[in-house]
N, C-alpha and C positions, 0 to 999 in steps of 0.2 A: 241835279238841276232840273227844273221843270220848264217845258216848253209851252208858253201860254199865248194863245192868240188874243190880240187886243184891237179892238175897233175904236178908232178915235174920230170924233166929229170936230172939225176945225174950220176956222175961216181961212180959206185957201185962195191964193191967187191962181190964175189959170195955169195948169201944167206944173204947179210947184207945191211941195208939201215939206214943211220943216218945223223945227223946234227952236224957239227964240231964246230960251233960257240957257245961260252958259253953264248952269249947274246940272243941267239935264243931259241925258245921253242923246247923241245925234242918231236919229233913226231914219232909215230910208224906207220908203213905202211905195205904194202905187195908188192911183186914183181910179175908182171903179166907175162905172157907166153913169152912175147918178151924181158923180162929182165928190163922193166921199173918199177920204184917204184911209187906206187899209194898211196897217203896220203889224209887224210880228216882233215881240220882245222876248229875250231869254233872260230871266231873273234868277239870282242865287237863292238857295234854300236857307234862310237865316233864322228859322224858328228854333229856339233853344228848348229841350225837353226838361223843363224845371221840375215837373212832378216826379220824373225819374230820379233826378238828383236828390230830392227830398226823401224819397223812398230808400235810396241807397244810404243816405246819411243816417236815417233811423235804424236800418238793418245793421249798419256798422257800429252804431252806438250800442245796440242790444247785444250784438255779438261780443263787443268788448266787455260788456257787464258779465255775460255768461262765461267768457274765458276767465275773467277775474275770479268769478265764483268757483269755477272748477279748480283753478290754481289754489284758491284758499282751501277747498276741500281736500285736495291732494296733499297740501302742506299739513293740514289737520290729520289726515290719514297717516302720513309719514310719521308724524309725531306719536300718534296713538299706537301705530304699528310697531314702532321702536320699543315702546313700553311693553307691548304684548309679546314681542319676540324675546325680550328679556324674561318675561313671565314664563313663556313656553320653554325656554332654555332651563329656567330654574325647575319647572314641573318635570321636564324630562330627567333632569338630574335626580329629582326626588324619587321618581318611579324607578330609575336605575338602581338607586340605593335599596329600595324595597326588594327589587328582583334579586339583588346580590345578597339579601338577607341582613343588611346593615341596620335596618330599622324595622320595627314592628308594623304590621298592617294597621294596627290600632292608631299609630301615630299620624296616619293620613286622615285629613278631614274630607271624606268623599263628597260631601255636599258642596263645599267650597271649591274643590277641584272641578267638579262638573259645572259649576257656575262660571268659573274662569274659562273653561274650555268653550262653553256656549258663547261667551262674550267674544272670544277670539274667532270663533267660527263665523259669528255674525258679522264682525268687522272684515274678515277676509272675503266673505260673500259680498258685502257692500263695495268693497274695493274692486272686486271682479266685475260688478255691474257698472260701476262708474267708468271702468276702463273700456266698456262697451265692446267686449271681445275676449278671446282666450289670451291669457298671459301665463307663461311657463312658471314664473316665480310664484305667482298667486296660486296657480293650480297645485304646485308642489307644497306650498304652505297649507292649503286646505287638506291635502292628503295626509300630511304629517299630523295636523290637528285631529282629524278623524281617527287616525291610527292610535294616537294616545288616548283618545276618548274610548275606544274599544278596550284598550289595556286597563284603564282605570275602572271600567265597568266590570271587567273580569276580576280584578282585584277585589272590588266591592262584593262580588258574588262569593268569592272565597271567604270573605269576612263573615257574610251572612251564614255561610255553612259552619262557622265557628272552628275553622281549621286551627287557628292559633290556640283556642281554648281546649280543643281536643289534644293537641300536641302537648300543651302544658300539663293536661291531666295525665297523659301517658308518661311524661317524664316524672311527674310526681309519683305515679304508681310504681314505675321502675325503681325509683329511689327508695320507696317504702319497702318494695320487695327485696332490694339489695340489703337494706338495713335489717329486714327480718331474717334473711339468710345469714347475715354476719352475726347477728346477736343471738340467734336461736339455733338450737341443735334439734333437728327433727328425728325422732326415734325411728329406726328402720326395723322392719319386720324381720324375724330370724329367717335365714335361708332354708329352703326345703330341698332335700336331696332329690335329684332328678330320678324319675321312674318310680317314686314312692308316693303314698297318700298320707304321709305324716303331716297333715295340715288340717285347718278348719274350713276349707272351701275357698272358692274364688271370691276375692274381695275388690279387686281393681286391676287395671292394666295401664300400660304406658301409652303415650301418644303413638300414632301409627308411624312406622318407618317404611317409606317407599323404596323398594329395591331398584326396580326398573319396569319398563314396559315389556310385556311378553314378547318372545322372539319372533312371532308371526306378524306383529303389528297392532296398530290401534283398532283396526276393524274387527279384531278377534276379541270381542268383549266378554265371551263366556269361556269358562274353563276352570282349572284348579292347579295348585302348585304346593310344594312343601318338600319335606324330607321323609325318609323311611320312619314310620311311626311305631315300629316294633321296638319294645323296651330292650335296651342293650344290644341293638342291632350292630352288626360288624360294619355297616355302611352308614354311619351317623353323619358323615359329610356329604353323602350323595343327595343331590337335589334333582327334582323332576318338575317339569312344566308341561301341562297338557291343555293347550288352547283348543276349544272346539272350532269346527268350521263356522263360517259367517252365518250359517242358518241357525246358530245357537242350539243345535241339537246334536249333530254327529261328532263323535270323538274318533279321529282317524290316526293322529300322530301323538307321540309323547317324546319329549327330549330329556336327556340326563346330562348332569355336569358333575364331575367327581370333586370339584372344588368351588368355593363361593366366588373366588376371583374370576374363575372361568365363566361363571354365570353372568357376572357383571360385564365382562368383556365379550360375551357371546362367542367364546372360543372353546375349542376342544369338546364339541358336543357329541353325544351319541344319540342318534335318532332311531325311534322304533315306529314301525307301521303296524297297526293292529290288523290282524287277519280277520278277527271278528270285531266289527266296529262297535263302539259304545255310543251311549246317548246320555246327555245331561252332564252337569258339572259336579256330580257326587262321587268322583273317583277318589282313590287313596292308594298310596304305596305302603305295603305292610309286609315286612320280612321278605323283601325282594319279589313280591307278587303285586301286580297292579289289579285292584278290585274295581269293578264298574258295573253299570246296568247294561246288559247285552242290548244291542240295537232292536227296537221295535218288539219288545217282548217283556215278560215278567221274570226273565231269567237273570240271575247273577253270573258275571263272568269274572274269572281271574286268570291273568297272564303271567306266566313264569318269565321274568326278565332275563334269565340266564338261558333258557331253552326255547323261548317264544311259544311254548305250548299254552293253549287256552282251554280251561275247564268251564262248563256251564252247569248251573244248578238253579232249579226253579225256586222262587220265593213264594211260598204258598199264600194264596189269597191277596197277594200284593196287587194293587192297581198300577197301571203303567201308561205310557204314551200321553203324559201331561194331564192325567186325571186329577191328581191332587199334588201339585208341585208347590214350591214355596211362592210367596207373594213376589210379583215382579220378575220371577225366574222361571223359565220354562224347562220342561222335561227332566226335573230333578225329583222324579217320583221315588227313586232310591238314593239315599245319601249315606255313604259309608264313612265311619268314624272310628278312631282309635284312641285309647287312653292307657293308663297304667294297668287296667284290668283286661285288656284285649281288644278284640275287633267287634264293631257294632254295625248294624244297618238300621237306618231310620226311614220308615215308610208309612203308607196308610192303606186301609182296606175299605171295602164297601161296608163291611160289618162295623167298622169303627166310625163310619160316616165322615171320613176325611180327617179324623183326629190322628195324631202321631202315634205310631206303634214303634217301640224300641225292641230290636231283635239282637240277641247275643249270638255271635257266629262261632261255631266250633271249627277252627281252621283246619283240623285234621280231616274231619269228614265233610267240610265245606257245606254245613247245614246250619240252620237257626235252631239252637238247642233250647232257647228260652225267650219269651217275649213279655213285654209290659205294655198295657194300653193306657195312654194318657187322656186327659180331657182337653188338651190343647189342639185346636184346629190347625192342621199343617199349612193350608194357604193363608192363615192369619199370621204367620211369621215369616221373616226374611231368610233366616238360616238357623242352623243348630250346630252344636258340637258337644262332645263328651269329655268330662274330666272325672276320673276316679268313679265311674259308674253313675254319675250325675249328668243328666241332660240339661243343657242350657239353650235357651231360644232367644233370638233377637227380633226386634222390630224397629222401624225407622222413627226418629224424632224429627228430623228434617233431612235435607239433602246432604248435610255434612256431619250429622251425628246419628248414632245408633244407640239403642238401649237393650241391654241384656235384662229381660223383664220376667222371665219364667224359668223355673227349674223343676226337675223331677228326679227324685233319688230312687234308683232301682233297688237299693238295700231296704229302705223302710217303706217303699211305695208312697211316700209323701211328695206332694207337689205344692209349690207356693210361688207367689210373686216376689220379685225383687227389682232393684233398680241400680244397674251399673252402666254408666254412660261411657261410650267408646266413640272417639272421633274416627271419621273416615275421609278418604281423599276424594272419592267419587261417589255418585249417588247409590249405585246398586251393588249389592254383595252377591256375587255368583257362587262363591265357595268359601267356606270357613272351616279350617281344620286345626285341631289342637295336637301338638306333639309332646309327648311325656318326656322325651329325652333332652329337651332344652326349655320346656315350659314356655313355648311360644305359640301364638295363634297365627296361622298362615291364611291370609285373605286374598282371594282373586277378585279385584275391585274394578269392574269395567275395563279389563284388559291389563291392569297394573298389578304388580306383585308387591304385596304389603304384608308386613308382620308386626306383632305386638309381643311384648313380654307381659306375662300375667303375674299377679301378686296374690298370695294366699294368706288367710288368717292363721295364726298359730293354732295348733291342734287343740289347745285348751279353750279356744274361743270358736268352736265349731258352730256352723249356722244351724 
């Protein structure tokens, strides 16, 4: 209520002030000095805020329309979401069938799948926005849609890589190979008696057979291994393994196993420590003597495995200390080899300009009794071996294949190129030894012990 002063000028009788209307309020007042009547009235605040009411009605009407629109949207979303939830369930089932291998990748229309996923993702996003805040159900749905989108993309990438096509081709090739093996008889070459040269020369070899990692471990990538290479040795089953130290130079230890099973199980070893260290991976066991390059010298060493006695003999004119080693292999300036005809040493001299020199060793006097100079540069090959007086040299084709590309016949002094491909398990060949007692090649391949069976031409088809 407001308190309002009101001044009224009225016709008054002396000393009296009144209101004559019965509908009016009786008001008492006072007459001032000039004879005017002064009254004070308290009136109620009856003014009604009509403009506020109108504004409220408009807001209420607009809100009612907005609510109705949102309800309509939610109903529409609910209806559409129900449809897409069914699609998502169907899509998940289809992808699961693909994962289980029940259907081919080709049976999936990836373009249609991605379109359906995009529509569902768009709908879920709109629903999230309309709810004006985080909603666990919607967020979970979005996550599932994104996950299945990633899955479909992965499946599509597999299809682009022609996985199925490759598999079908492999199955087809396997079937053809089986049919070929069933329907045809491949003639085998006649066997060659071990220790003899009654054949026409090397023609092929088997796939590599990995025996195991060397006994000192993966870090010992350089070394050699094999059996006693002396023809008709009494220790045909004796195996030796000689990993170099991790400097890829010093040979300090050699281990022996009397049986193949012991080698596989690393049991019952006999270890020898060399009193005169060797260097390089060119060692060989021949008639119970270990032959190797004496450390830091042009001397040949041989150690009697029975007495541990070591003999030294100079290799005249031979270079040493990594002057002309094999490609990718260090300190193999001297490489000892054995075959049906005896013991050999493969080396280079300054006079040969780094080309391979073949030396035939007289084991009685421990000297080189005869030598042959080849035209093959020693650092241009990865390794060599001897079979029946013929030198064979290898070079890499790639990291998993090697080629026997060169041969030199010490009987005729003829040399020529050839091509025999051999697979390998690791990249680098540190040692390659032929054993005439079992017709195997023994390879030391980045620390792994590997062997091959070799195949010879019949003697009537000599190379």
